[in-house]
Residue frames as a rotation matrix with the C-alpha (Angstrom) as fourth column:
MET 1
-0.875 0.038 -0.482 73.92
0.046 0.999 -0.003 21.13
0.482 -0.025 -0.876 -9.62
GLY 2
-0.050 0.978 0.202 70.29
-0.434 -0.204 0.877 20.39
0.899 -0.044 0.435 -8.71
VAL 3
-0.271 0.090 0.958 68.86
-0.952 0.123 -0.281 19.35
-0.143 -0.988 0.052 -5.42
ILE 4
-0.790 -0.006 -0.613 68.67
-0.163 0.966 0.200 15.57
0.591 0.258 -0.764 -4.95
MET 5
0.071 0.915 0.397 65.17
-0.888 -0.123 0.444 14.60
0.455 -0.384 0.804 -3.92
PRO 6
-0.536 -0.210 0.818 64.72
-0.661 0.707 -0.252 11.83
-0.525 -0.675 -0.518 -1.36
LYS 7
-0.874 0.180 -0.451 63.61
-0.218 0.684 0.696 8.51
0.434 0.707 -0.559 -2.84
THR 8
0.002 0.953 0.303 59.98
-0.983 -0.054 0.177 7.54
0.185 -0.298 0.936 -2.52
PRO 9
-0.072 0.014 0.997 58.98
-0.550 0.834 -0.051 4.11
-0.832 -0.552 -0.052 -1.16
SER 10
0.859 0.446 0.253 58.00
-0.047 0.560 -0.827 2.94
-0.511 0.698 0.502 -4.65
VAL 11
0.616 -0.721 -0.318 61.41
-0.638 -0.220 -0.738 3.92
0.462 0.657 -0.595 -6.07
ILE 12
-0.295 -0.716 0.633 63.20
-0.941 0.333 -0.062 2.05
-0.166 -0.614 -0.772 -3.28
LEU 13
0.291 0.489 0.822 60.89
-0.307 0.862 -0.404 -0.96
-0.906 -0.135 0.401 -3.85
ARG 14
0.957 0.045 -0.286 61.70
-0.289 0.140 -0.947 -0.88
-0.003 0.989 0.148 -7.58
GLU 15
0.140 -0.987 -0.074 65.45
-0.873 -0.088 -0.480 -0.95
0.467 0.132 -0.874 -6.77
GLU 16
-0.282 -0.192 0.940 65.05
-0.768 0.633 -0.101 -3.78
-0.575 -0.750 -0.326 -4.23
LEU 17
0.642 0.601 0.476 63.08
-0.172 0.718 -0.675 -5.84
-0.747 0.352 0.564 -6.72
LYS 18
0.765 -0.415 -0.492 65.61
-0.579 -0.109 -0.808 -5.19
0.281 0.903 -0.324 -9.48
SER 19
-0.269 -0.920 0.284 68.34
-0.957 0.222 -0.187 -6.73
0.109 -0.322 -0.941 -7.30
ARG 20
-0.315 0.259 0.913 66.09
-0.343 0.866 -0.364 -9.83
-0.885 -0.427 -0.184 -7.06
ASN 21
-0.991 -0.114 0.077 65.57
0.041 0.287 0.957 -10.06
-0.131 0.951 -0.280 -10.88
ILE 22
-0.149 0.987 0.053 62.00
0.944 0.158 -0.290 -8.82
-0.295 0.006 -0.955 -10.56
GLU 23
-0.874 -0.075 0.479 60.53
0.300 -0.859 0.414 -5.89
0.381 0.506 0.774 -12.45
LEU 24
-0.478 0.738 -0.476 57.95
0.392 -0.306 -0.868 -3.64
-0.786 -0.602 -0.143 -10.81
LEU 25
-0.624 0.310 0.717 55.30
0.738 -0.068 0.672 -3.08
0.257 0.948 -0.186 -13.48
ASP 26
-0.199 0.655 0.729 52.49
-0.079 -0.752 0.654 -1.21
0.977 0.073 0.202 -11.69
ILE 27
-0.900 0.163 -0.404 51.12
0.426 0.132 -0.895 -0.24
-0.092 -0.978 -0.188 -8.32
TYR 28
-0.286 0.894 0.346 47.34
0.236 -0.284 0.929 0.10
0.929 0.347 -0.130 -8.31
SER 29
-0.990 -0.128 0.057 46.21
-0.009 -0.345 -0.938 2.18
0.140 -0.930 0.341 -5.32
PHE 30
-0.055 0.988 -0.145 42.93
0.450 0.154 0.880 1.59
0.891 -0.017 -0.453 -3.57
LYS 31
0.556 0.384 0.737 41.46
-0.340 -0.705 0.623 3.16
0.758 -0.597 -0.261 -0.45
ASP 32
0.727 -0.180 0.662 43.02
-0.655 0.107 0.748 0.77
-0.206 -0.978 -0.040 2.07
HIS 33
0.323 -0.663 0.676 45.52
0.219 0.747 0.628 -1.34
-0.921 -0.055 0.387 0.10
ASP 34
0.038 -0.368 -0.929 47.61
-0.908 -0.400 0.122 -1.53
-0.416 0.839 -0.349 -3.06
VAL 35
0.821 0.062 0.568 47.77
0.171 0.922 -0.347 -4.18
-0.545 0.382 0.746 -5.75
ILE 36
0.090 -0.908 -0.409 51.32
-0.693 -0.352 0.629 -4.60
-0.715 0.227 -0.661 -7.02
ARG 37
0.981 0.172 0.085 52.00
-0.046 0.642 -0.766 -6.13
-0.186 0.748 0.637 -10.44
VAL 38
0.154 -0.988 0.001 55.48
-0.718 -0.111 0.688 -7.62
-0.679 -0.107 -0.726 -10.88
ARG 39
0.901 0.043 -0.431 57.30
-0.371 0.589 -0.717 -9.70
0.223 0.807 0.547 -13.50
ASP 40
0.516 -0.758 0.400 60.04
0.089 0.511 0.855 -12.26
-0.852 -0.405 0.331 -12.99
LYS 41
0.343 -0.437 -0.832 62.79
-0.843 -0.534 -0.067 -11.29
-0.415 0.724 -0.551 -15.43
LEU 42
-0.694 -0.683 0.225 64.03
-0.537 0.701 0.469 -14.87
-0.478 0.205 -0.854 -15.82
THR 43
-0.675 0.484 0.557 60.73
0.521 0.847 -0.105 -16.59
-0.523 0.219 -0.824 -16.60
GLY 44
-0.895 0.374 0.244 58.59
-0.054 -0.633 0.772 -13.67
0.443 0.678 0.587 -17.80
LYS 45
-0.258 0.826 -0.501 55.85
0.858 0.435 0.275 -14.73
0.445 -0.358 -0.821 -15.35
VAL 46
-0.585 0.194 0.787 53.64
-0.280 -0.960 0.029 -11.87
0.761 -0.204 0.616 -14.15
ALA 47
-0.383 0.454 -0.804 52.03
0.836 0.541 -0.093 -11.90
0.393 -0.707 -0.587 -10.70
LEU 48
0.067 0.482 0.874 49.66
-0.198 -0.852 0.485 -9.71
0.978 -0.205 0.038 -8.72
TYR 49
-0.543 -0.257 -0.799 50.13
0.727 0.333 -0.601 -9.12
0.421 -0.907 0.006 -4.99
THR 50
0.459 0.723 0.516 47.61
0.185 -0.646 0.741 -7.41
0.869 -0.245 -0.430 -2.73
SER 51
-0.636 -0.772 -0.005 49.49
0.223 -0.178 -0.958 -5.55
0.739 -0.610 0.285 -0.01
LYS 52
0.020 0.608 -0.793 48.12
0.983 0.134 0.128 -5.18
0.185 -0.782 -0.595 3.48
ARG 53
0.174 -0.062 -0.983 49.43
0.428 -0.894 0.132 -1.60
-0.887 -0.444 -0.129 3.56
LYS 54
0.990 0.112 0.090 49.72
0.134 -0.499 -0.856 1.08
-0.051 0.859 -0.509 0.92
VAL 55
0.330 -0.934 0.135 53.24
0.896 0.265 -0.356 1.25
0.297 0.238 0.925 -0.51
ASN 56
-0.016 -0.365 0.931 53.48
0.181 -0.917 -0.356 5.02
0.983 0.163 0.081 0.00
THR 57
0.760 0.291 0.581 52.94
-0.489 -0.331 0.807 4.53
0.427 -0.898 -0.109 3.77
LEU 58
0.695 -0.603 -0.391 56.01
0.681 0.727 0.089 2.32
0.230 -0.328 0.916 4.20
SER 59
0.959 -0.203 0.200 58.35
-0.250 -0.935 0.251 4.43
0.136 -0.291 -0.947 6.28
SER 60
0.298 -0.908 0.293 61.53
-0.615 0.051 0.787 2.38
-0.730 -0.415 -0.544 6.62
LYS 61
-0.175 -0.477 -0.861 63.85
-0.955 0.293 0.032 0.55
0.238 0.828 -0.507 4.26
GLU 62
-0.908 -0.175 0.381 63.35
-0.313 0.887 -0.340 -2.60
-0.279 -0.428 -0.860 6.36
GLU 63
-0.033 0.978 0.208 59.60
-0.168 0.199 -0.965 -2.57
-0.985 -0.066 0.158 5.61
ILE 64
0.484 0.166 -0.859 60.29
-0.836 -0.202 -0.510 -2.17
-0.258 0.965 0.041 1.90
VAL 65
-0.574 -0.748 -0.333 62.88
-0.795 0.607 0.005 -4.97
0.198 0.267 -0.943 1.92
LYS 66
-0.692 0.401 0.601 60.35
-0.133 0.747 -0.652 -7.22
-0.710 -0.531 -0.463 3.68
LEU 67
0.418 0.871 -0.260 57.76
-0.392 -0.085 -0.916 -6.42
-0.819 0.485 0.306 0.99
ALA 68
0.136 -0.462 -0.876 60.32
-0.985 0.027 -0.168 -7.15
0.101 0.886 -0.452 -1.76
ASP 69
-0.865 -0.452 0.218 61.03
-0.486 0.863 -0.139 -10.53
-0.125 -0.227 -0.966 -0.13
GLU 70
-0.211 0.881 0.424 57.28
-0.085 0.415 -0.906 -11.29
-0.974 -0.227 -0.012 -0.07
LEU 71
0.565 0.407 -0.718 57.03
-0.693 -0.238 -0.681 -10.42
-0.448 0.882 0.148 -3.76
LYS 72
-0.378 -0.798 -0.470 60.01
-0.918 0.387 0.081 -12.68
0.117 0.462 -0.879 -4.55
LYS 73
-0.727 0.134 0.674 58.13
-0.241 0.869 -0.433 -15.60
-0.643 -0.477 -0.599 -2.97
LEU 74
0.322 0.914 -0.246 55.46
-0.569 -0.020 -0.822 -15.30
-0.756 0.405 0.514 -5.67
PHE 75
0.488 -0.209 -0.848 57.81
-0.836 0.169 -0.522 -16.89
0.252 0.963 -0.092 -8.21
């Protein structure tokens, strides 16, 4: 049996969004922020969100859950 790698912040974010009926499409990384592209699974609406922090710097599940809640508010 292989070694289970710890989940990255983007994988955890994808799972949190899935539980909210939102699909994580892309994360575009820039020097000091990320632009996150998501799609509402019920309506098909696509939205862009500019994060204040880079997703890969989120260090706790609480921070990722908070980001997922912010993304949910887009729809």
